[in-house]
Structures are given as structure tokens and as C-alpha cells.
C-alpha positions in Angstrom: -23.2 19.7 -4.4 -23.4 18.6 0.0 -19.9 17.1 1.9 -22.0 14.1 2.0 -22.1 13.4 -1.9 -18.8 14.3 -2.8 -17.3 11.8 0.2 -19.7 9.3 -0.5 -18.6 9.7 -4.5 -14.7 9.8 -3.7 -15.8 6.2 -1.9 -17.4 5.0 -5.4 -14.8 5.8 -7.2 -12.6 4.1 -4.9 -14.6 1.0 -4.8 -14.3 1.0 -8.7 -11.2 1.1 -9.3 -9.8 -1.8 -6.8 -13.0 -3.7 -8.5 -11.2 -3.5 -11.9 -8.0 -3.9 -10.2 -8.8 -7.0 -8.3 -11.0 -8.3 -11.8 -7.8 -8.4 -13.5 -5.7 -9.8 -11.3 -7.9 -11.8 -8.8 -4.6 -12.8 -6.8 -4.5 -8.6 -5.3 -9.0 -9.6 -3.9 -9.1 -7.9 -0.2 -5.7 -6.7 -0.6 -6.2 -2.8 -1.2 -9.3 -2.9 1.6 -6.8 -4.5 4.3 -3.7 -2.2 3.5 -6.2 0.5 4.3 -7.0 -0.5 7.5 -3.7 -1.4 8.4 -2.4 1.8 7.8 -5.2 3.7 9.5 -4.9 1.9 12.5 -1.0 2.6 12.5 -2.0 6.4 11.8 -4.1 6.8 14.4 -1.8 4.8 17.1 0.9 7.7 15.2 -1.2 10.3 16.1 -2.3 11.7 12.8 -5.1 14.3 12.4 -8.2 13.3 10.2 -7.1 14.9 7.4 -4.4 13.2 7.0 -5.7 10.0 8.1 -8.6 10.5 5.3 -5.7 10.9 2.4 -3.5 7.5 4.0 -7.1 5.6 3.6 -7.3 6.6 -0.1 -3.7 6.3 -1.1 -4.0 2.9 0.8 -7.0 1.6 -0.9 -5.8 3.4 -4.4 -1.6 2.0 -4.0 -1.7 -0.4 -6.8 -4.2 0.5 -9.1 -1.5 1.3 -11.1 -1.2 -2.7 -11.8 -3.9 -2.3 -14.2 -1.0 -1.4 -17.0 0.6 -4.3 -16.1 -0.1 -8.0 -17.3 -1.0 -10.8 -15.2 1.4 -13.2 -16.6 4.1 -10.5 -15.7 2.7 -10.2 -11.9 2.9 -13.8 -11.6 6.3 -14.7 -12.8 8.4 -16.6 -10.3 11.7 -14.8 -11.0 11.0 -11.8 -13.4 14.4 -10.5 -15.8 15.7 -6.9 -15.1 13.6 -5.3 -18.0 10.8 -7.5 -16.1 11.2 -6.2 -12.8 11.7 -2.7 -14.0 8.5 -3.0 -15.8 6.7 -3.7 -12.2 9.1 -1.1 -10.5 7.0 1.1 -12.4 3.4 0.2 -11.1 3.7 3.8 -8.3 4.1 6.1 -11.4 1.3 4.0 -13.1 -0.8 4.5 -10.4 -0.5 8.0 -10.4 -0.9 8.1 -13.9 -3.9 7.0 -13.3 -5.5 9.0 -9.9 -4.1 12.3 -11.5 -6.6 13.2 -13.2 -9.2 12.6 -10.6 -9.2 16.3 -8.4 -10.6 14.9 -4.7 -7.2 12.6 -4.5 -4.3 15.1 -6.1 -2.9 15.1 -2.3 -2.8 11.4 -1.6 -0.2 11.3 -5.2 2.5 11.6 -3.7 1.7 8.6 -0.8 1.3 6.6 -3.3 4.1 7.3 -5.0 6.3 6.7 -2.5 4.7 3.2 -0.8 7.9 1.5 -1.9 10.4 4.0 -1.0 12.5 2.7 1.9 14.1 3.6 4.9 17.5 3.3 4.2 17.5 5.1 0.5 17.0 1.8 -1.1 13.2 1.8 -2.3 11.9 3.3 -5.3 10.7 4.9 -7.3 13.0 7.8 -6.6 15.0 6.3 -3.7 13.9 8.6 -1.7 15.1 7.7 2.2 14.0 8.4 6.5 12.0 11.2 6.7 12.3 12.4 3.4 9.5 10.5 2.6 6.3 11.7 4.1 5.4 9.8 7.0 2.3 8.7 5.4 3.9 6.8 2.7 5.7 5.0 5.7 2.9 3.8 7.7 1.5 2.4 3.6 4.7 0.7 3.4 4.4 -1.1 6.5 1.0 -2.2 5.5 1.4 -2.9 2.2 4.8 -5.2 3.1 2.9 -7.0 6.0 -0.3 -8.0 3.6 1.5 -8.5 0.6 3.4 -11.3 2.6 0.0 -12.8 4.4 -1.4 -12.5 1.1 -1.2 -15.9 -1.6 0.3 -14.7 -5.1 0.8 -16.8 -7.8 4.7 -17.6 -7.7 4.6 -18.4 -4.1 2.9 -19.2 -1.0 1.7 -16.6 1.8 4.0 -16.4 4.7 2.7 -17.2 8.5 1.8 -14.7 10.6 4.5 -14.6 13.0 7.4 -14.6 10.2 5.2 -12.0 8.5 5.4 -9.8 11.4 9.5 -11.0 12.4 10.3 -9.6 9.3 9.0 -6.7 9.5 10.3 -6.3 12.7 13.5 -7.8 11.2 13.0 -4.6 8.8 12.9 -1.4 11.0 15.7 0.9 10.6 16.6 -0.8 6.6 13.3 -1.4 5.2 10.9 0.8 7.5 10.7 3.7 9.9 11.6 2.1 13.4 8.8 4.5 15.0 6.1 2.8 12.0 7.3 -0.7 12.9 6.6 0.1 16.8 2.4 1.2 15.8 2.6 -1.4 13.4 3.5 -4.3 16.4 1.5 -2.7 19.0 -1.4 -2.6 16.7 -1.4 -5.3 14.9 -3.2 -7.8 17.7 -6.0 -5.8 16.9 -6.3 -5.3 13.3 -5.1 -8.5 12.6 -8.0 -10.9 12.4 -9.8 -8.6 9.6 -10.9 -10.7 6.5 -7.9 -13.9 7.8 -8.1 -16.7 9.8 
């Protein structure tokens, strides 16, 4: 099998999984694609290698596929109970369970699992902090948070671009790797028009 055919098959599988996610949860339409674009732009700015950028693109596109195992009613709740919040926080591990059987995505699984870890150790599912979290996962965390704030959800309207940028800046050193936040601020004016006003 040629490399081109392998890449085409990889892209087809990614598109199929993202389409299934967007059909199940229509409020996520476009989220995966935007997160992947933001993450790769930041990764380029940080000088990540081409193989690492490939893994980052895969992980960013597929980071939320575990939400296929969660109901829209659960994800749309404005104030989930502790048990419901625990179930929502399982989606990174559900994503890994779903993707584990696809050999081409094996090296991206750790990035998918860690996309809600925090620089200060207060994230999930493992409570890792600082450089325990792989750098591409720290990039994905910023990309995901920014687009998540800018995406309208069933329980809240989207934040404005300036408000979302301000929250990313405020999170440097606690939620996010400060170096990744600096890269985000450098590339954000270039990438922001994607899928937005």
C-alpha cells in the first residue's frame, strides 16, 4: 500500500469519526477542524517536527470523539451534578478507548487523553502538571479551550474573541503552559478568521 493511500485512508477515518460526533452533537460542528487548525499553527510556531505536527493534527481532530458515548442531554446541562460532571470528565478516556483499535493513531492517544490536563496539575484525567504533560497536549489544551469558549453551547452563548483571548492570557501559568500561550497570541490573529465572522 502506498504512503498516499495510507494518508488518504487515515484522513477518511478521521472525517468519518468527526462526522459521527457532529451528527450526535450538532453544537460541535466545526469544533474539531478549528481546534486542529489552531493547534497545528501553534505547533509550527513552537518549531515542532513534522511527525509531531501530524500526531497533533490527529489528536486535535479526534480529541472529543469519546463524547459519542455521552448523551446530548448530559452535555447540554448548565449545572451538572457531581456524578454527571464525573461522567463528562471521562470523555478523554472514552476517546482513547474508541481510538485504541486504530493502529495508525496509537502515538496520538496520549495527546487525546491529556487535552484537559492543566499546567498547575488541577486538570483531568491524570492530574499531571507542567512538563509531565507532553508539549503537543499542552498545545491542544490551549486550542481546545479557545475554540470551546468561542463555540455556542446549548447552555451558554459564545464568548467574544477579545474575552476568549483575555481568558487564555489569564490562564498562563495555571491552566496553560505560558510558552504555549505566547505562541497562541502570536498566531491567533492569522488563524482566527477560520470559520468565524
